[in-house]
MARBA-272762 format. One line per field, with one value per residue (C-alpha): residue in one letter; x, y, z. Coordinates in steps of 0.5 Angstrom, whole numbers, plus 500, padded with zeros to 3 digits. Layout:
REM MARBA-272762
res = [A,...]
px = [X,...]
py = [Y,...]
pz = [Z,...]
REM end
This chain:
REM MARBA-272762
res = [M,T,T,T,T,E,T,T,S,A,F,N,P,R,V,V,L,Q,K,V,G,T,S,L,S,N,M,V,M,P,N,I,P,A,L,I,A,W,G,I,F,T,A,F,F,I,A,D,G,F,T,P,V,A,A,L,G,G,F,K,D,G,S,G,A,E,H,V,G,L,V,T,P,M,I,H,Y,L,L,P,L,L,I,A,N,T,G,G,R,M,V,Y,E,A,R,G,A,V,I,G,V,V,A,T,M,G,V,I,A,G,S,D,E,L,V,A,K,L,N,L,T,Q,P,P,D,Q,Q,I,G,Q,I,H,M,F,I,G,A,M,I,M,A,P,L,A,A,W,L,M,K,K,L,D,Q,L,W,Q,E,K,I,P,A,G,F,E,M,L,V,N,L,F,S,A,G,I,F,S,F,I,M,A,L,I,G,F,Y,G,L,A,P,I,V,N,G,L,M,N,L,L,G,S,G,V,E,G,L,I,G,L,G,L,L,P,L,V,S,I,L,I,E,P,A,K,V,F,F,L,N,N,A,I,N,H,G,V,L,T,P,L,G,L,T,E,A,S,Q,N,G,K,S,V,L,F,L,L,E,A,N,P,G,P,G,F,G,I,L,L,A,Y,T,I,F,G,R,E,A,A,R,A,S,A,P,G,A,A,L,I,Q,F,V,G,G,I,H,E,I,Y,F,P,Y,V,L,M,K,P,V,L,I,L,A,A,I,G,G,G,M,T,G,V,F,L,N,V,L,F,H,T,G,L,R,A,P,A,A,P,G,S,I,I,A,I,F,G,N,A,T,T,D,S,Y,L,G,I,A,I,A,V,L,G,A,T,V,V,S,F,V,L,A,A,I,L,L,R,V,G,K,Q,D,D,G,D,I,A,S,A,T,A,K,M,E,Q,M,K,G,K,K,S,S,V,A,G,A,L,T,G,G,A,A,A,G,G,A,A,G,A,A,A,A,A,D,D,S,S,H,S,G,P,I,E,R,I,V,F,A,C,D,A,G,M,G,S,S,A,M,G,A,T,V,L,R,K,K,V,R,S,A,G,F,D,D,V,E,V,T,N,K,A,I,S,S,L,N,D,E,W,D,V,V,V,T,Q,K,E,L,T,D,R,A,R,Q,R,T,G,S,A,I,H,V,S,V,D,Q,F,M,N,S,P,R,Y,D,E,V,V,E,L,V,E,Q,R,N,N,P,D,A,A,S,A,D,E,V,D,A,T,V,G,E,G,T,A,A,A,A,G,G,A,A,S,A,A,G,A,A,N,T,H,R,A,E,A,A,P,T,G,E,Q,P,S,E,A,A,T,A,T,A,E,P,S,A,D,A,E,P,E,I,L,S,A,S,S,I,V,L,D,G,S,A,G,S,A,D,A,A,I,D,E,A,G,S,L,L,V,R,A,G,A,V,E,N,A,Y,V,S,A,M,H,D,R,E,A,T,V,S,T,F,M,G,N,G,L,A,I,P,H,G,T,N,E,A,K,E,S,I,S,R,S,A,M,S,F,V,R,Y,P,Q,G,I,D,W,N,G,N,P,V,T,F,V,V,G,I,A,G,V,G,N,E,H,L,S,L,L,Q,N,V,A,M,T,F,S,D,P,A,Q,V,E,R,L,E,K,A,T,T,E,Q,E,I,L,D,I,F,S,E,D,K,D]
px = [500,503,501,503,504,503,509,509,513,509,502,497,490,487,489,487,480,479,481,476,471,472,472,465,462,464,460,454,453,452,446,443,438,436,435,431,426,426,424,418,416,415,412,406,405,407,401,402,404,400,396,397,398,399,402,407,408,408,403,397,391,383,383,389,393,401,404,412,411,417,419,423,426,429,432,434,437,437,440,446,447,448,453,457,456,459,465,467,467,471,477,476,471,466,469,470,463,460,464,463,455,456,460,455,449,453,453,446,444,448,445,438,440,443,436,432,435,435,428,427,429,425,418,413,414,421,423,428,427,432,439,440,447,450,456,457,457,462,467,466,465,472,475,473,474,481,483,480,485,491,489,489,495,498,496,495,501,501,494,495,493,486,484,483,476,475,480,477,470,471,476,471,465,469,472,465,463,468,467,460,461,466,461,455,459,465,463,455,456,461,457,450,454,457,450,447,452,452,444,444,449,444,438,442,444,437,434,439,438,445,444,446,453,455,455,462,464,460,461,469,469,465,470,476,473,472,465,464,467,461,456,456,460,455,449,446,446,443,438,436,435,431,427,425,422,419,418,423,430,433,440,439,439,445,450,445,442,444,443,450,453,448,448,456,455,450,455,460,455,454,460,466,471,473,473,470,464,463,463,459,452,453,456,450,445,449,450,443,439,444,446,454,456,463,462,463,469,474,470,471,478,480,478,478,474,468,468,464,459,458,458,453,448,449,447,441,439,439,436,430,429,429,424,419,421,422,426,427,425,432,438,438,444,446,444,440,433,430,432,431,424,423,425,421,415,409,409,416,415,414,419,425,423,424,430,434,432,434,441,442,440,445,451,449,449,456,459,457,460,467,467,466,471,476,481,480,485,482,478,483,478,483,488,483,480,487,487,481,482,489,485,480,485,482,479,473,469,464,469,473,467,466,474,475,479,485,485,493,495,501,504,505,498,495,500,497,490,488,491,490,489,489,490,494,497,501,501,499,495,496,492,494,487,485,479,479,484,487,494,495,494,498,504,504,504,510,515,512,512,519,521,517,520,527,526,524,516,515,508,505,500,501,496,492,484,479,476,469,471,474,472,474,479,485,491,494,490,495,491,493,491,484,482,483,476,473,477,476,469,470,476,475,479,485,491,490,497,496,501,501,503,505,512,516,513,518,512,513,520,515,510,516,518,511,511,518,516,509,511,517,517,522,527,525,528,524,524,521,515,511,511,510,507,507,510,518,524,528,526,524,529,525,517,516,516,510,506,510,508,500,501,504,498,493,497,497,490,488,493,491,496,502,507,506,510,509,506,512,516,511,511,517,515,512,505,502,496,492,496,493,495,501,499,505,507,512,506,503,510,512,519,517,511,507,503,504,500,497,490,493,498,492,489,495,496,489,489,494,490,484,488,490,483,483,478,473,473,469,475,479,474,474,481,480,475,480,485,480,479,485,492,495,502,507,513,520,517,512,504,500,493,487,480,475,472,465,469,471,465,469,475,475,482,488,493,498,501,508,509,516,516,524,523,518,511,507,503,499,505,509,515,513,517,514,506,504,497,493,487,486,480,483,490,493,497,499,506,508,506,510,516,515,514,521,524,522,525,532,535,540,534,530,536,536,529,531,537,533,532,528,521,524,529,523,520,527,528,521,521,528,528,528,529]
py = [500,507,513,520,525,532,536,544,548,554,557,553,557,551,547,552,553,546,545,551,548,541,544,547,541,537,542,542,535,531,536,535,531,537,541,536,535,543,543,538,542,548,544,542,547,554,558,556,549,542,542,549,549,555,552,549,553,560,564,568,563,565,569,573,570,570,563,562,555,551,553,560,557,551,555,561,557,550,549,554,551,544,547,550,544,540,545,546,538,537,542,540,534,535,541,545,543,546,553,553,553,558,563,562,564,571,572,570,575,580,579,580,586,590,588,590,597,598,596,602,607,603,604,598,596,596,592,586,580,575,574,567,565,559,563,566,559,556,562,563,555,553,559,559,551,552,558,554,548,553,556,549,547,553,551,544,542,547,545,542,535,535,541,539,539,545,549,545,547,554,556,553,557,564,563,561,568,572,569,570,577,578,574,579,586,583,578,579,586,583,577,581,586,580,577,583,584,577,577,584,581,575,579,584,578,575,582,583,576,574,569,563,566,563,556,559,558,553,547,548,548,542,538,541,539,547,547,546,553,556,551,550,557,561,558,554,560,565,559,558,565,566,559,562,568,566,558,556,558,557,557,550,548,552,546,540,540,533,535,537,531,526,529,528,521,520,523,518,512,513,517,514,509,503,503,510,508,501,505,511,508,505,512,516,512,513,520,522,517,516,524,522,528,526,520,524,528,523,523,531,530,525,531,537,541,538,543,547,542,542,550,550,545,549,555,552,549,556,560,555,555,562,563,558,561,554,553,548,548,546,543,537,532,528,532,526,527,524,529,534,533,531,538,542,546,544,549,548,540,542,547,543,537,542,545,538,536,542,542,535,536,542,538,532,536,540,534,529,535,535,528,527,533,532,526,522,518,511,511,512,513,509,515,520,517,517,524,526,522,526,532,530,528,521,515,515,508,509,511,505,501,503,503,496,499,501,508,508,507,504,497,497,499,493,489,491,493,490,495,501,507,515,517,523,528,526,519,521,514,507,501,494,490,483,479,480,486,482,478,478,485,487,483,487,494,494,493,498,503,501,503,509,512,510,514,520,520,520,523,518,513,506,502,495,494,489,490,491,497,501,507,511,515,511,513,506,500,493,487,479,479,474,480,486,486,487,492,496,496,500,504,506,512,509,506,498,494,486,482,474,474,480,478,477,482,486,491,494,498,500,503,507,509,512,515,519,521,523,527,530,531,536,531,526,526,527,519,518,522,516,511,504,500,493,486,488,483,485,481,484,481,483,483,479,486,488,488,493,499,497,494,501,505,500,501,508,508,503,505,509,515,513,508,501,494,491,485,482,484,480,474,472,474,469,471,473,470,476,477,477,471,471,473,467,462,457,452,454,453,447,446,439,439,433,436,434,438,445,443,439,445,449,444,443,451,452,446,450,456,452,449,456,457,463,460,456,450,453,458,453,451,459,458,453,458,463,459,457,464,467,464,466,464,470,468,467,460,463,462,465,462,466,466,470,476,473,468,474,472,465,469,470,473,475,469,466,459,458,451,449,444,442,438,443,442,444,450,450,450,454,451,453,452,456,457,462,462,468,470,477,480,488,490,486,481,486,488,481,480,486,483,476,480,484,477,474,480,478,472,471,471,466,462,463,460,454,453,454,448,451,454,460,461,462,467,471,472,475,479,482,490,489,497]
pz = [500,498,502,499,504,502,504,505,509,507,509,505,505,502,508,513,510,510,517,519,515,518,525,523,520,526,531,526,524,530,532,525,528,533,527,523,530,529,522,524,529,524,519,523,529,526,524,517,518,517,524,527,535,538,545,541,535,539,536,538,539,538,544,543,548,545,546,547,544,542,535,537,544,540,534,539,545,544,537,539,545,543,538,543,547,542,540,547,548,542,545,552,553,558,562,555,554,560,559,552,553,559,555,549,553,554,547,546,551,549,542,544,548,542,538,543,544,536,536,541,535,530,528,529,521,521,528,527,529,534,531,532,535,531,528,535,538,533,535,543,545,542,544,551,552,549,554,560,558,557,564,567,565,568,575,575,578,583,587,594,595,597,594,587,586,590,585,579,580,582,577,571,574,575,568,565,568,565,558,559,560,554,550,552,551,546,541,541,537,532,531,530,525,521,521,518,513,511,511,507,502,500,500,495,491,491,489,483,481,482,487,482,481,488,485,482,489,492,486,486,493,494,490,494,501,502,502,510,511,507,508,516,517,513,509,515,520,515,513,520,521,515,516,523,520,513,515,509,506,499,502,504,497,494,496,497,490,488,480,478,481,478,471,471,473,468,463,465,465,457,455,460,459,462,470,470,466,469,476,475,475,482,484,481,486,492,490,488,494,499,499,499,494,495,491,484,486,483,476,476,478,473,468,472,466,468,474,469,468,476,476,470,473,480,477,474,480,484,479,478,486,486,480,484,491,494,500,506,513,516,513,508,511,507,501,499,494,500,505,501,500,507,509,503,505,501,496,494,492,485,484,487,483,477,480,481,474,471,474,472,465,464,468,464,457,459,461,455,451,455,455,448,445,450,452,457,462,460,466,471,477,482,482,482,488,491,489,492,499,499,499,504,509,510,506,503,504,499,493,495,495,487,486,489,494,490,490,492,485,483,484,491,492,488,492,499,497,504,508,503,506,504,511,511,516,522,526,533,535,533,536,536,536,537,539,546,547,552,550,543,542,548,546,539,542,546,540,536,542,544,536,536,542,540,534,538,537,545,543,539,543,542,545,545,545,543,536,539,543,537,533,528,531,530,525,524,526,527,527,525,518,519,523,518,515,522,524,518,519,525,523,516,515,519,515,516,517,517,520,520,528,532,535,529,523,519,518,525,522,516,521,524,518,516,523,521,514,517,523,521,513,513,515,509,503,496,495,502,501,499,505,503,509,506,507,507,507,513,519,525,531,537,535,542,546,544,550,554,552,552,559,561,558,562,568,568,567,572,578,583,586,590,588,588,587,580,579,576,582,587,582,586,593,598,599,606,609,606,600,593,589,584,577,576,581,581,581,574,571,567,565,561,558,556,550,543,539,539,542,547,549,550,555,559,560,561,566,570,570,573,578,580,582,576,571,570,566,561,560,557,552,550,549,544,540,540,537,532,530,530,532,538,535,537,533,537,539,543,543,548,548,552,551,547,550,551,556,561,566,567,570,577,578,573,572,567,566,563,560,556,551,550,544,541,538,532,533,526,522,527,531,539,545,550,551,556,558,560,564,565,569,569,568,573,569,564,568,568,561,559,562,558,552,553,555,548,544,547,544,550,555,550,551,559,559,555,559,566,571,576,576,580,575,570,575,576,569,568,574,572,569,562,561]
REM end
C-alpha cells in the first residue's frame, strides 16, 4: 500500500480553510437530528403548518393569547447551545462543553439586548427579529474551551492534594462567568454585525437575480472539500434565520442539490470509458438517493474541465429554485433527494423537482460534450479517487467500494490492497486490535511502542484494544490478517496493517518509517515522501516485546495514585496470609510439557489456570474457540493462548501459566517451544505480560528460558527489569 504525504512548509490556504470547514462541520453535523426535529415542529405546528397548534407553534390563539411554543426557543436557544456543547467538547471534553455553553449563552443574551435596543428606535413595521447565534456558538464555544484548557495547564501541577475538586469546579465556574460577559459585551455585537452583513448580501443577490452566481464558488469548493466552511459556516446559520422568519429558506438548497453531480455521473455512464463507465451507475445511485456527494468528486478530478458542468448545473438549479420560490425548513443532510423532499415545504415540491431535473439535464449535456470532445484518461478512476482522498485527508469508504479499494494506485497499492488507505497527515494514534484485546494485541503493542519511542516520537500513542471497542478515531490499526476486515468496518478511515503474527513481523519497522515520514516530513528525502506500508523483506528481530507499551498504558489508566510494586515483582514473592494470589506462580510453571499438539498444549496450559483457581473449565473451551478463529502464535517460538472476549465471565482472577516443550510442538504449521496461557480480569496481568514480551524479544533471554532448570529461574527471568 502506498500512501502519499503532502509536504508543504509554506502556508497553504486550501488546507487551512479545509480544517476550518471540517471543524465547523464537526460541530454542526452531530446536531442535525435536532435541526430535523425543529423542522418537523415547524412543518406541523406553526400558524402555516399542516396542523397548527398555538401552544406548540408559538402564535396567538383564537382568544388573542400569545404563546411561546417550542419552535422559537428551540432555534434561538436549544440549537446554538447544542452546537456550543459539541464545539466545547471537541476541544476539552465535558469541561469544555460546559464552559462553551455558558459562554455562548452570554453571546445569545448580548445579541437579544442589542436587537431590543435597536427596535426601540425603529417604527413598528421595521422591527427586526432575533438573530440566532449559530456563528456565535461556533466561535465562542471552542475559544472558551481552549482558553480553559490552557489555564488549567498553568496550575494543574500546583494544586495541593485534596483541593483538586474545589479548584477545578470554581476555576471553571469563574472562567465561565468571565467568558459569558465577554460574549455579552464583546462578541455579540461582532456576530450581529456579521449576520446582518451576510444577510443583506444574500438579499441583495436575490434581489438582483444574481444568487445563481454563488455556484461558481460552491461547486468547485465541494470537489476540493472546502464546502463545509461555506455551508456550515455561512449558509446554515443564514438559512435557519430565514426559515425561522419565513418558514423556509432557499439557502439550504444551494449546496444540497444532487442534480449537478447526478448529471455528470449519467454522462460517464453513457460516454465514459472502462472502469469509470462501469462504476458510474452505482455512483449515481449512491449520490442521488444516498446523498453522498463525494462519490462524484473523483470523476470530476479525473477530467477537471468537468467542473464547468457542475457549475452550469448548480447555477441552473439555483435559478429555478429562486424562480419558483422554493425552500427547505431545515438543512438536508445528507444531500439525498429523500432528505430534500423530507424537509421541503408543501409549496416547494414542484419547484424543487424542476430545479433538480434542470440541474441534472444541464450538467449532463455539458459533461457529455466535454467527455466527447476531450481526451479521457482511460477511466483511471482509482488514481482520481486517491487524489480526492488525499485532499480530503481520510479514506472514502463509498468511493473505495466502487473502485475495489485500489485507490492507492501503482503496483504497490495493488499488492497490498487489503491494507490500502489514503489517510494523510501525521500519525498520532496507533492501536493493535484482536478479538479479546487481552493477549495477542497486548503482545503486539510493546515492540512498536519501543521502536516508535526509539525513533524519537514520544507523543505517538500505541495501545491495544478489542476489535469490538474500536471506533474510527485511530490513524493506524494493526491486526492479524484474519481480523483486518472486521477492524476496517469500525475504522474505515485508518491505515490498516495486517500481520501474520504479532511477534516477528517486518511491518513494525515499516510502520515506524511511516510515522517518521508523516510526523517529520522535512527530514524525509523526496524519495521518502511515498511511504510504503507493505510486506517487507527485512526481518524484525524483536517482535515479542509488543505487550510492554500496552501494559504500561493500561496500568497508567488503572493504577491509583501512589507507588505500587509491579505484579512482575510480586510474582516471585511469597504471599502473605491475606495477599492476592500471584499472577504467575511456581505451581503454574511446567518445564517439560507433555502435549504433542497445539490443542493438547492449550488443554495443558488451561488446566494450570483452572488448578490455580483463576478460571472455570468453560474458559479452556473458549481458548480453543479463540484459536479456531485466529492463531495465537506470536513468533520466536511462543504462543499465548487465551479465551474469547465473551469468556471473561468465566475468569475469577487474573493469572498466567507457563509450559515449556523442549522438543517443540507444531502450532498449526509453526514451531512452538513455549506456551503462555493468559486469563485477565482487568489489567493486573499486563505488567508481567510486558516482561514476558520483552524477554522473548531478546534471543539471549530466550536461550536462558530454554536452559532454565527450575521454576524459580523462570520467575526470576520474567521479573527482571528489561528496560
